[in-house]
Backbone as JSON Lines, residues from 0, in Angstrom:
{"i":0,"aa":"M","n":[44.07,-15.71,-11.76],"ca":[43.98,-16.17,-12.88],"c":[42.15,-16.73,-12.73]}
{"i":1,"aa":"P","n":[41.31,-16.16,-14.14],"ca":[40.09,-17.1,-14.45],"c":[40.0,-18.69,-14.02]}
{"i":2,"aa":"A","n":[39.0,-18.4,-13.36],"ca":[38.39,-20.34,-13.51],"c":[37.93,-20.42,-14.56]}
{"i":3,"aa":"G","n":[38.14,-21.43,-14.67],"ca":[37.84,-22.56,-15.7],"c":[36.56,-23.3,-15.59]}
{"i":4,"aa":"P","n":[36.39,-23.82,-16.67],"ca":[34.73,-25.05,-16.52],"c":[34.84,-25.0,-15.48]}
{"i":5,"aa":"L","n":[33.6,-25.43,-14.31],"ca":[33.3,-26.42,-13.77],"c":[33.21,-27.87,-14.32]}
{"i":6,"aa":"E","n":[33.89,-28.3,-12.93],"ca":[33.61,-30.25,-13.08],"c":[32.47,-30.64,-13.44]}
{"i":7,"aa":"P","n":[32.06,-31.3,-14.53],"ca":[31.09,-31.74,-13.67],"c":[30.32,-33.02,-11.94]}
{"i":8,"aa":"R","n":[29.26,-32.6,-11.96],"ca":[29.24,-33.08,-10.62],"c":[28.49,-34.3,-10.56]}
{"i":9,"aa":"A","n":[27.26,-34.36,-11.88],"ca":[26.6,-34.75,-12.22],"c":[26.79,-35.56,-13.48]}
{"i":10,"aa":"T","n":[26.09,-36.64,-13.85],"ca":[26.23,-37.08,-15.69],"c":[25.47,-37.7,-15.27]}
{"i":11,"aa":"V","n":[24.54,-37.91,-16.69],"ca":[23.5,-38.39,-17.21],"c":[23.4,-39.04,-18.27]}
{"i":12,"aa":"A","n":[22.96,-40.87,-17.9],"ca":[23.52,-41.39,-19.14],"c":[22.25,-40.71,-20.56]}
{"i":13,"aa":"G","n":[22.48,-40.42,-21.84],"ca":[21.72,-40.16,-22.79],"c":[21.29,-41.34,-24.13]}
{"i":14,"aa":"I","n":[20.65,-42.0,-24.48],"ca":[20.6,-42.51,-25.71],"c":[19.71,-41.69,-26.71]}
{"i":15,"aa":"R","n":[20.44,-41.69,-27.72],"ca":[19.98,-40.89,-28.9],"c":[17.91,-41.84,-29.1]}
{"i":16,"aa":"Q","n":[17.02,-40.81,-29.55],"ca":[16.21,-41.57,-30.18],"c":[14.78,-40.7,-31.01]}
{"i":17,"aa":"P","n":[14.21,-40.46,-31.37],"ca":[13.74,-40.0,-32.82],"c":[12.94,-38.94,-32.0]}
{"i":18,"aa":"L","n":[12.81,-37.41,-32.71],"ca":[12.52,-36.11,-32.6],"c":[11.07,-36.56,-32.01]}
{"i":19,"aa":"S","n":[10.47,-37.75,-32.55],"ca":[9.0,-37.69,-32.86],"c":[8.8,-38.38,-31.11]}
{"i":20,"aa":"L","n":[9.42,-38.77,-30.55],"ca":[9.01,-39.56,-29.24],"c":[9.33,-38.61,-27.81]}
{"i":21,"aa":"A","n":[10.12,-37.4,-28.54],"ca":[10.5,-36.62,-27.04],"c":[9.51,-36.34,-26.23]}
{"i":22,"aa":"N","n":[8.45,-36.24,-26.29],"ca":[7.49,-36.21,-25.19],"c":[7.15,-37.01,-25.36]}
{"i":23,"aa":"Q","n":[8.16,-38.52,-24.76],"ca":[7.42,-39.77,-23.41],"c":[9.2,-40.12,-22.89]}
{"i":24,"aa":"F","n":[10.07,-38.74,-23.12],"ca":[11.29,-38.69,-21.85],"c":[11.64,-37.61,-21.64]}
{"i":25,"aa":"G","n":[12.59,-37.88,-20.64],"ca":[13.28,-36.68,-20.07],"c":[14.31,-36.22,-21.33]}
{"i":26,"aa":"V","n":[14.28,-35.14,-22.08],"ca":[15.19,-34.79,-22.91],"c":[16.55,-33.61,-22.56]}
{"i":27,"aa":"I","n":[17.63,-34.41,-23.15],"ca":[19.33,-33.36,-22.65],"c":[19.93,-33.18,-23.79]}
{"i":28,"aa":"D","n":[19.29,-31.63,-23.17],"ca":[19.77,-30.44,-24.41],"c":[20.74,-30.3,-24.24]}
{"i":29,"aa":"V","n":[21.91,-30.17,-25.21],"ca":[23.4,-30.68,-25.22],"c":[23.9,-28.87,-25.46]}
{"i":30,"aa":"E","n":[24.46,-28.22,-25.15],"ca":[25.13,-27.4,-25.79],"c":[25.56,-27.4,-26.81]}
{"i":31,"aa":"D","n":[25.88,-26.72,-27.45],"ca":[25.76,-26.65,-29.19],"c":[28.0,-26.75,-29.53]}
{"i":32,"aa":"K","n":[28.33,-26.29,-28.27],"ca":[30.01,-26.14,-28.76],"c":[30.81,-27.03,-27.79]}
{"i":33,"aa":"D","n":[29.78,-27.79,-26.67],"ca":[30.68,-29.05,-26.4],"c":[28.86,-29.96,-25.52]}
{"i":34,"aa":"P","n":[29.23,-30.76,-26.77],"ca":[27.65,-31.82,-26.89],"c":[28.0,-33.0,-25.5]}
{"i":35,"aa":"A","n":[29.15,-32.72,-25.09],"ca":[29.21,-33.34,-23.22],"c":[28.35,-32.45,-21.74]}
{"i":36,"aa":"K","n":[28.6,-31.45,-22.36],"ca":[27.71,-30.43,-20.93],"c":[26.5,-30.18,-21.26]}
{"i":37,"aa":"I","n":[25.28,-30.28,-20.14],"ca":[23.8,-30.31,-21.06],"c":[23.65,-28.87,-19.99]}
{"i":38,"aa":"R","n":[22.92,-28.05,-21.2],"ca":[22.06,-26.9,-21.5],"c":[21.16,-26.51,-21.15]}
{"i":39,"aa":"E","n":[20.08,-28.25,-21.22],"ca":[18.73,-27.89,-20.78],"c":[17.91,-29.06,-20.17]}
{"i":40,"aa":"F","n":[17.82,-29.46,-19.1],"ca":[16.72,-30.76,-19.33],"c":[15.33,-31.01,-18.59]}
{"i":41,"aa":"L","n":[15.03,-31.27,-19.96],"ca":[13.24,-31.08,-20.48],"c":[12.34,-32.63,-19.78]}
{"i":42,"aa":"E","n":[12.0,-32.35,-19.37],"ca":[11.03,-33.82,-18.58],"c":[9.73,-33.44,-19.9]}
{"i":43,"aa":"K","n":[10.02,-34.72,-21.1],"ca":[9.21,-34.71,-21.5],"c":[8.5,-33.24,-22.36]}
{"i":44,"aa":"P","n":[9.02,-33.23,-23.44],"ca":[8.87,-31.9,-24.02],"c":[7.97,-31.49,-25.39]}
{"i":45,"aa":"Q","n":[7.35,-31.02,-25.75],"ca":[6.6,-30.69,-26.77],"c":[6.86,-30.23,-27.18]}
{"i":46,"aa":"D","n":[8.25,-29.26,-27.55],"ca":[8.78,-28.18,-28.6],"c":[10.26,-29.21,-28.89]}
{"i":47,"aa":"A","n":[10.82,-30.4,-28.44],"ca":[12.38,-30.65,-27.99],"c":[12.86,-30.61,-29.53]}
{"i":48,"aa":"K","n":[14.27,-29.78,-29.79],"ca":[14.79,-29.68,-31.19],"c":[16.01,-30.49,-31.1]}
{"i":49,"aa":"G","n":[15.96,-31.35,-32.75],"ca":[17.43,-32.69,-32.57],"c":[18.64,-32.51,-32.05]}
{"i":50,"aa":"L","n":[19.32,-33.6,-31.89],"ca":[20.83,-32.4,-32.54],"c":[21.17,-32.01,-32.9]}
{"i":51,"aa":"I","n":[22.61,-31.43,-32.42],"ca":[23.82,-30.63,-34.04],"c":[23.75,-31.71,-35.1]}
{"i":52,"aa":"D","n":[24.32,-33.11,-34.98],"ca":[24.82,-33.62,-35.87],"c":[24.51,-35.15,-36.13]}
{"i":53,"aa":"A","n":[22.4,-34.59,-35.56],"ca":[21.78,-35.51,-35.85],"c":[20.14,-34.54,-35.2]}
{"i":54,"aa":"P","n":[19.66,-33.82,-36.57],"ca":[18.78,-33.29,-36.36],"c":[17.1,-34.35,-36.04]}
{"i":55,"aa":"H","n":[17.68,-35.11,-36.15],"ca":[15.78,-35.84,-36.04],"c":[16.08,-37.11,-35.15]}
{"i":56,"aa":"E","n":[17.07,-36.69,-34.47],"ca":[16.97,-37.08,-32.74],"c":[17.48,-36.29,-31.7]}
{"i":57,"aa":"V","n":[16.97,-37.12,-30.56],"ca":[17.09,-36.29,-29.13],"c":[17.81,-37.24,-28.22]}
{"i":58,"aa":"L","n":[18.48,-37.03,-27.03],"ca":[18.94,-37.41,-26.25],"c":[18.08,-37.65,-24.94]}
{"i":59,"aa":"A","n":[17.51,-39.09,-24.97],"ca":[16.85,-39.68,-24.03],"c":[17.28,-39.37,-23.14]}
{"i":60,"aa":"S","n":[16.26,-39.51,-21.79],"ca":[17.59,-39.92,-20.59],"c":[17.98,-41.17,-20.43]}
{"i":61,"aa":"M","n":[18.47,-41.99,-19.84],"ca":[18.16,-43.48,-19.76],"c":[17.92,-43.2,-18.02]}
{"i":62,"aa":"G","n":[17.64,-43.15,-17.08],"ca":[17.52,-42.78,-15.95],"c":[18.7,-43.56,-15.22]}
{"i":63,"aa":"N","n":[19.95,-43.34,-15.78],"ca":[21.41,-43.4,-15.65],"c":[21.85,-43.04,-14.63]}
{"i":64,"aa":"Y","n":[22.39,-42.19,-13.63],"ca":[23.18,-41.17,-13.15],"c":[24.35,-41.56,-12.27]}
{"i":65,"aa":"I","n":[25.41,-40.41,-12.74],"ca":[27.03,-40.73,-11.82],"c":[26.25,-39.28,-11.27]}
{"i":66,"aa":"F","n":[27.19,-39.33,-9.48],"ca":[27.17,-38.22,-9.31],"c":[28.55,-38.66,-8.52]}
{"i":67,"aa":"D","n":[28.9,-37.17,-8.01],"ca":[29.96,-36.68,-7.33],"c":[28.92,-36.84,-6.05]}
{"i":68,"aa":"T","n":[29.37,-37.7,-4.64],"ca":[29.02,-38.51,-3.45],"c":[28.73,-37.06,-2.54]}
{"i":69,"aa":"D","n":[29.36,-36.48,-2.04],"ca":[28.54,-35.14,-1.74],"c":[28.07,-34.16,-2.35]}
{"i":70,"aa":"A","n":[28.16,-34.36,-3.78],"ca":[27.35,-33.47,-4.59],"c":[25.54,-33.88,-4.89]}
{"i":71,"aa":"L","n":[25.81,-34.83,-4.28],"ca":[24.49,-35.93,-4.41],"c":[24.24,-35.68,-2.84]}
{"i":72,"aa":"I","n":[24.9,-35.82,-1.66],"ca":[23.87,-35.77,-0.77],"c":[23.64,-34.24,-1.11]}
{"i":73,"aa":"E","n":[24.24,-32.93,-0.78],"ca":[23.93,-31.88,-1.23],"c":[22.94,-31.64,-1.28]}
{"i":74,"aa":"A","n":[22.19,-32.01,-2.81],"ca":[21.93,-31.87,-3.84],"c":[20.01,-32.54,-3.0]}
{"i":75,"aa":"V","n":[20.37,-33.42,-2.33],"ca":[19.32,-34.32,-2.14],"c":[18.43,-33.16,-0.58]}
{"i":76,"aa":"E","n":[19.88,-32.98,0.0],"ca":[19.63,-32.37,1.32],"c":[18.9,-31.17,0.88]}
{"i":77,"aa":"S","n":[19.29,-30.65,0.57],"ca":[18.66,-29.03,0.11],"c":[16.86,-28.87,-0.49]}
{"i":78,"aa":"D","n":[17.29,-29.84,-1.45],"ca":[15.96,-30.11,-2.56],"c":[14.64,-30.63,-1.2]}
{"i":79,"aa":"G","n":[15.2,-31.41,0.37],"ca":[13.99,-31.34,0.78],"c":[13.94,-30.8,1.19]}
{"i":80,"aa":"E","n":[14.61,-29.79,1.87],"ca":[13.92,-28.66,2.51],"c":[13.05,-27.92,1.76]}
{"i":81,"aa":"L","n":[12.96,-28.03,-0.08],"ca":[12.64,-26.82,-0.55],"c":[10.72,-27.55,-0.32]}
{"i":82,"aa":"P","n":[9.34,-26.76,0.13],"ca":[8.44,-26.97,-0.03],"c":[7.9,-26.85,-1.88]}
{"i":83,"aa":"T","n":[8.62,-26.26,-2.54],"ca":[7.96,-26.83,-3.75],"c":[8.62,-27.52,-4.97]}
{"i":84,"aa":"S","n":[9.13,-28.14,-3.77],"ca":[9.92,-28.78,-4.6],"c":[9.24,-30.34,-4.96]}
{"i":85,"aa":"N","n":[9.34,-31.22,-6.02],"ca":[8.41,-32.34,-5.97],"c":[9.66,-33.5,-5.78]}
{"i":86,"aa":"H","n":[10.59,-33.16,-5.11],"ca":[11.53,-34.05,-4.99],"c":[11.67,-35.44,-5.47]}
{"i":87,"aa":"D","n":[12.05,-34.57,-7.01],"ca":[11.84,-36.09,-8.47],"c":[13.24,-35.7,-9.35]}
{"i":88,"aa":"M","n":[14.06,-36.66,-9.16],"ca":[16.05,-36.63,-10.06],"c":[15.67,-35.97,-11.0]}
{"i":89,"aa":"G","n":[14.72,-36.28,-12.35],"ca":[14.49,-35.83,-13.23],"c":[13.36,-34.24,-13.06]}
{"i":90,"aa":"G","n":[12.83,-34.15,-12.47],"ca":[12.19,-33.41,-12.13],"c":[12.8,-31.59,-11.54]}
{"i":91,"aa":"D","n":[13.46,-32.41,-10.77],"ca":[14.01,-31.21,-9.95],"c":[15.75,-31.19,-9.82]}
{"i":92,"aa":"I","n":[16.11,-32.62,-9.14],"ca":[17.48,-32.87,-8.45],"c":[18.15,-32.17,-10.09]}
{"i":93,"aa":"I","n":[18.17,-33.09,-11.1],"ca":[19.3,-32.94,-12.14],"c":[18.84,-31.79,-12.7]}
{"i":94,"aa":"P","n":[17.59,-31.03,-13.12],"ca":[17.41,-28.86,-13.27],"c":[18.68,-28.38,-12.72]}
{"i":95,"aa":"D","n":[18.74,-28.89,-11.06],"ca":[19.35,-28.04,-10.61],"c":[21.37,-28.43,-10.26]}
{"i":96,"aa":"F","n":[21.61,-28.92,-10.71],"ca":[22.64,-29.23,-11.39],"c":[22.84,-29.1,-12.34]}
{"i":97,"aa":"V","n":[21.85,-28.67,-12.83],"ca":[22.46,-28.49,-14.56],"c":[22.31,-26.46,-14.53]}
{"i":98,"aa":"A","n":[21.62,-26.49,-13.92],"ca":[21.26,-24.47,-13.74],"c":[22.33,-24.3,-13.28]}
{"i":99,"aa":"R","n":[23.73,-24.9,-12.32],"ca":[24.65,-24.4,-11.8],"c":[25.73,-24.66,-12.93]}
{"i":100,"aa":"G","n":[25.73,-25.03,-14.12],"ca":[26.29,-25.71,-14.74],"c":[27.41,-26.22,-14.62]}
{"i":101,"aa":"E","n":[26.82,-27.83,-13.4],"ca":[27.92,-28.95,-13.24],"c":[27.17,-30.23,-13.91]}
{"i":102,"aa":"A","n":[26.34,-30.67,-14.95],"ca":[25.58,-31.57,-15.28],"c":[26.56,-31.49,-16.67]}
{"i":103,"aa":"A","n":[26.74,-33.15,-16.49],"ca":[27.24,-33.28,-18.27],"c":[26.51,-35.27,-18.31]}
{"i":104,"aa":"V","n":[26.24,-35.27,-19.98],"ca":[25.68,-35.77,-20.65],"c":[26.49,-37.48,-20.87]}
{"i":105,"aa":"Y","n":[26.43,-38.27,-20.52],"ca":[26.84,-39.77,-21.42],"c":[26.5,-40.34,-22.7]}
{"i":106,"aa":"D","n":[26.88,-39.91,-23.82],"ca":[25.97,-39.93,-25.34],"c":[26.28,-41.9,-24.93]}
{"i":107,"aa":"F","n":[25.4,-43.0,-25.24],"ca":[25.45,-44.26,-25.17],"c":[26.06,-44.27,-26.74]}
{"i":108,"aa":"N","n":[25.93,-43.89,-27.29],"ca":[26.01,-43.78,-28.49],"c":[27.55,-44.04,-28.49]}
{"i":109,"aa":"N","n":[28.13,-43.41,-27.88],"ca":[29.75,-43.49,-27.36],"c":[30.35,-45.26,-27.08]}
{"i":110,"aa":"N","n":[29.49,-45.51,-25.8],"ca":[29.15,-46.81,-25.1],"c":[29.61,-48.26,-26.38]}
{"i":111,"aa":"D","n":[30.76,-48.53,-26.27],"ca":[31.49,-50.05,-26.47],"c":[31.74,-51.34,-25.58]}
{"i":112,"aa":"V","n":[30.51,-51.86,-26.01],"ca":[31.2,-53.37,-24.78],"c":[31.85,-54.15,-25.63]}
{"i":113,"aa":"P","n":[33.04,-54.26,-25.38],"ca":[33.32,-56.4,-26.12],"c":[32.72,-57.17,-26.07]}
{"i":114,"aa":"G","n":[32.77,-57.46,-27.31],"ca":[32.01,-58.52,-27.89],"c":[30.0,-58.16,-28.15]}
{"i":115,"aa":"S","n":[29.58,-57.81,-28.21],"ca":[28.6,-56.99,-28.76],"c":[29.12,-56.93,-30.85]}
{"i":116,"aa":"T","n":[27.54,-56.6,-30.34],"ca":[27.19,-57.53,-31.93],"c":[26.1,-55.95,-32.25]}
{"i":117,"aa":"D","n":[26.51,-55.68,-33.68],"ca":[25.33,-55.04,-34.38],"c":[23.86,-55.11,-33.71]}
{"i":118,"aa":"R","n":[23.28,-55.91,-33.63],"ca":[22.06,-56.49,-32.88],"c":[21.88,-56.59,-31.34]}
{"i":119,"aa":"D","n":[22.8,-55.91,-30.21],"ca":[22.89,-56.11,-29.54],"c":[23.85,-54.85,-28.44]}
{"i":120,"aa":"R","n":[24.43,-53.48,-29.76],"ca":[24.7,-52.84,-29.56],"c":[24.22,-51.48,-28.61]}
{"i":121,"aa":"Y","n":[23.02,-51.19,-29.0],"ca":[22.32,-50.18,-28.4],"c":[21.19,-50.57,-27.34]}
{"i":122,"aa":"Y","n":[21.66,-51.77,-27.24],"ca":[20.39,-52.34,-26.55],"c":[20.06,-51.42,-24.83]}
{"i":123,"aa":"W","n":[18.32,-51.18,-25.32],"ca":[18.08,-50.59,-24.62],"c":[16.23,-50.65,-23.87]}
{"i":124,"aa":"R","n":[15.99,-50.23,-22.86],"ca":[14.57,-49.8,-22.82],"c":[14.1,-49.46,-21.21]}
{"i":125,"aa":"D","n":[13.23,-48.92,-22.07],"ca":[12.83,-48.24,-21.04],"c":[11.44,-48.8,-20.01]}
{"i":126,"aa":"V","n":[11.65,-49.69,-19.1],"ca":[10.91,-50.2,-17.86],"c":[10.27,-49.21,-16.7]}
{"i":127,"aa":"G","n":[9.15,-48.31,-17.98],"ca":[9.01,-47.34,-16.75],"c":[7.17,-48.01,-16.13]}
{"i":128,"aa":"T","n":[7.07,-49.32,-16.9],"ca":[5.89,-49.71,-16.55],"c":[5.73,-51.18,-16.55]}
{"i":129,"aa":"I","n":[4.78,-51.96,-16.32],"ca":[4.67,-53.32,-16.22],"c":[4.97,-54.32,-17.2]}
{"i":130,"aa":"D","n":[4.44,-53.69,-18.0],"ca":[4.32,-54.34,-19.54],"c":[5.87,-54.55,-20.49]}
{"i":131,"aa":"S","n":[6.29,-52.63,-19.89],"ca":[7.43,-52.39,-20.74],"c":[8.83,-53.77,-19.64]}
{"i":132,"aa":"F","n":[8.57,-53.87,-18.53],"ca":[9.77,-54.32,-17.73],"c":[9.54,-55.81,-18.07]}
{"i":133,"aa":"F","n":[8.55,-56.63,-18.23],"ca":[8.11,-58.14,-19.11],"c":[9.28,-58.14,-20.18]}
{"i":134,"aa":"E","n":[8.21,-56.78,-20.93],"ca":[8.73,-56.82,-22.36],"c":[10.6,-57.45,-22.35]}
{"i":135,"aa":"A","n":[11.16,-56.2,-21.58],"ca":[12.15,-56.45,-21.6],"c":[13.11,-57.79,-20.78]}
{"i":136,"aa":"H","n":[12.17,-57.95,-19.32],"ca":[12.74,-59.23,-19.37],"c":[12.48,-60.71,-20.56]}
{"i":137,"aa":"Q","n":[11.53,-60.59,-21.07],"ca":[11.78,-61.41,-22.24],"c":[12.52,-61.38,-23.32]}
{"i":138,"aa":"D","n":[13.4,-60.23,-23.45],"ca":[14.49,-59.75,-24.41],"c":[15.11,-60.8,-24.06]}
{"i":139,"aa":"L","n":[15.74,-60.59,-22.78],"ca":[16.92,-60.92,-22.11],"c":[16.66,-62.8,-22.02]}
{"i":140,"aa":"I","n":[15.18,-63.3,-22.35],"ca":[15.34,-64.82,-21.97],"c":[15.2,-65.57,-22.61]}
{"i":141,"aa":"S","n":[14.76,-64.26,-23.87],"ca":[14.4,-66.2,-25.29],"c":[16.02,-66.65,-25.92]}
{"i":142,"aa":"A","n":[15.49,-67.42,-26.42],"ca":[16.61,-68.22,-27.06],"c":[17.43,-67.41,-27.66]}
{"i":143,"aa":"L","n":[17.02,-66.85,-28.21],"ca":[17.84,-65.9,-28.97],"c":[18.46,-64.37,-28.98]}
{"i":144,"aa":"P","n":[18.71,-64.0,-27.49],"ca":[18.6,-62.5,-27.11],"c":[18.7,-61.53,-27.66]}
{"i":145,"aa":"V","n":[18.09,-60.35,-27.11],"ca":[18.61,-58.87,-27.67],"c":[19.58,-58.78,-27.44]}
{"i":146,"aa":"F","n":[19.84,-58.41,-25.85],"ca":[21.37,-58.66,-25.5],"c":[21.49,-59.21,-25.41]}
{"i":147,"aa":"N","n":[23.05,-59.39,-24.82],"ca":[23.27,-61.07,-24.73],"c":[24.43,-61.63,-23.38]}
{"i":148,"aa":"L","n":[23.18,-61.44,-22.71],"ca":[24.22,-60.85,-21.53],"c":[25.1,-62.73,-21.16]}
{"i":149,"aa":"Y","n":[25.78,-63.48,-22.21],"ca":[26.05,-64.6,-22.1],"c":[27.54,-64.48,-22.6]}
{"i":150,"aa":"N","n":[28.01,-62.89,-23.32],"ca":[28.43,-62.62,-23.84],"c":[30.43,-62.72,-23.26]}
{"i":151,"aa":"R","n":[31.08,-63.71,-23.56],"ca":[32.29,-64.08,-22.35],"c":[33.04,-62.17,-23.45]}
{"i":152,"aa":"E","n":[33.27,-61.68,-23.8],"ca":[34.51,-60.87,-23.74],"c":[33.83,-59.73,-22.49]}
{"i":153,"aa":"W","n":[32.52,-59.94,-22.33],"ca":[32.02,-58.59,-20.99],"c":[31.84,-59.13,-20.0]}
{"i":154,"aa":"P","n":[32.5,-60.19,-19.8],"ca":[31.44,-60.93,-18.56],"c":[30.93,-60.25,-16.83]}
{"i":155,"aa":"I","n":[29.85,-60.77,-17.1],"ca":[29.5,-60.37,-15.21],"c":[28.8,-61.54,-14.34]}
{"i":156,"aa":"F","n":[30.17,-60.47,-13.27],"ca":[31.04,-61.64,-12.26],"c":[29.74,-61.49,-11.15]}
{"i":157,"aa":"S","n":[29.96,-61.87,-10.68],"ca":[28.78,-61.95,-9.47],"c":[29.13,-62.67,-8.27]}
{"i":158,"aa":"Q","n":[28.34,-62.76,-6.97],"ca":[29.19,-63.27,-5.83],"c":[28.43,-64.21,-5.73]}
{"i":159,"aa":"V","n":[28.94,-65.15,-4.88],"ca":[28.3,-66.8,-5.09],"c":[28.34,-66.69,-3.27]}
{"i":160,"aa":"L","n":[27.27,-66.01,-2.84],"ca":[26.61,-66.43,-0.86],"c":[26.93,-67.9,-0.49]}
{"i":161,"aa":"N","n":[26.81,-68.39,0.1],"ca":[26.94,-69.97,0.05],"c":[26.21,-69.39,1.76]}
{"i":162,"aa":"S","n":[24.73,-69.33,2.15],"ca":[23.38,-69.23,2.61],"c":[22.74,-70.68,3.34]}
{"i":163,"aa":"P","n":[22.05,-70.71,4.19],"ca":[21.24,-71.26,4.08],"c":[19.54,-71.03,3.33]}
{"i":164,"aa":"P","n":[18.68,-71.51,2.56],"ca":[17.42,-70.98,2.16],"c":[16.58,-70.39,3.24]}
{"i":165,"aa":"A","n":[16.06,-69.49,2.29],"ca":[14.64,-69.0,3.08],"c":[14.04,-70.12,3.2]}
{"i":166,"aa":"K","n":[13.03,-69.84,4.55],"ca":[12.15,-70.7,5.17],"c":[11.11,-70.34,4.8]}
{"i":167,"aa":"I","n":[10.06,-70.68,5.55],"ca":[8.78,-70.61,6.15],"c":[8.13,-70.71,7.8]}
{"i":168,"aa":"V","n":[7.87,-70.18,8.0],"ca":[8.12,-71.01,9.75],"c":[6.92,-70.36,10.28]}
{"i":169,"aa":"R","n":[6.66,-70.48,11.56],"ca":[5.77,-69.83,12.61],"c":[5.29,-69.26,13.6]}
{"i":170,"aa":"D","n":[5.54,-68.97,13.56],"ca":[5.83,-67.61,15.36],"c":[4.98,-68.2,16.28]}
{"i":171,"aa":"G","n":[5.37,-67.58,17.54],"ca":[5.35,-68.53,18.74],"c":[3.63,-68.1,18.62]}
{"i":172,"aa":"R","n":[2.48,-66.87,18.28],"ca":[1.01,-67.51,17.82],"c":[0.6,-68.32,16.57]}
{"i":173,"aa":"G","n":[1.66,-68.77,15.74],"ca":[1.13,-69.55,14.56],"c":[0.59,-68.2,13.6]}
{"i":174,"aa":"A","n":[1.01,-67.71,13.74],"ca":[1.68,-66.72,12.12],"c":[2.03,-67.16,11.14]}
{"i":175,"aa":"L","n":[1.73,-67.17,10.24],"ca":[2.97,-67.41,9.43],"c":[4.1,-66.59,8.64]}
{"i":176,"aa":"G","n":[4.98,-66.75,8.62],"ca":[5.63,-65.85,8.56],"c":[7.02,-66.18,7.59]}
{"i":177,"aa":"T","n":[8.52,-65.53,7.68],"ca":[9.6,-65.93,6.53],"c":[10.64,-65.15,7.19]}
{"i":178,"aa":"T","n":[11.82,-66.28,7.63],"ca":[12.63,-65.76,8.07],"c":[14.05,-66.03,7.08]}
{"i":179,"aa":"I","n":[15.49,-65.31,7.2],"ca":[16.34,-66.04,6.32],"c":[17.17,-66.36,7.32]}
{"i":180,"aa":"G","n":[17.82,-67.87,7.35],"ca":[18.91,-68.01,8.17],"c":[18.58,-68.19,9.18]}
{"i":181,"aa":"E","n":[18.32,-67.66,10.36],"ca":[18.3,-67.38,11.86],"c":[16.88,-67.76,11.89]}
{"i":182,"aa":"P","n":[16.8,-68.85,12.74],"ca":[15.46,-69.5,13.92],"c":[14.6,-68.05,13.95]}
{"i":183,"aa":"L","n":[13.29,-68.21,14.24],"ca":[13.05,-67.73,15.06],"c":[12.89,-67.45,16.82]}
{"i":184,"aa":"S","n":[13.1,-66.65,18.08],"ca":[13.16,-66.9,19.17],"c":[11.75,-66.93,19.55]}
{"i":185,"aa":"Y","n":[11.4,-67.99,20.85],"ca":[10.54,-67.6,21.2],"c":[10.54,-67.41,22.83]}
């Protein structure tokens, strides 16, 4: 019996960006016949080509990955033994999965968040710099946030942990330090 296509062991979330911005991102080049399969992962390419269904766009890596646990452990251990590797997710690990035919892409264009609006449907920010991280933070705390964290149809569940507050204490030598919960023993 012939072997079928390999199941993806790594999936990269991709978001559509203008072709002109391709040199700012890790770009996901997909198979023409199977746009969920990654053909090549290109780190900040100067000559990227557009998507079949949108020639003016590329799929940029969002920096979000889903792995088969065993596959990730194997990949990191294997990469760790390579003296030529930079030990980089986008530069080494993902391209290795791609070379083995084990990498897929999740096109964020297909993401459906219940209760989202046209304004926040495709919200994503590259937070690779302090300034861009700050701007993303401002997006979320503005009076009319670009991405609505208060969407009742897509609630965020958080754990309420009843624990004592952090406090600042002095150790036996009088040096300041912080502790959470338990006092220092002298």
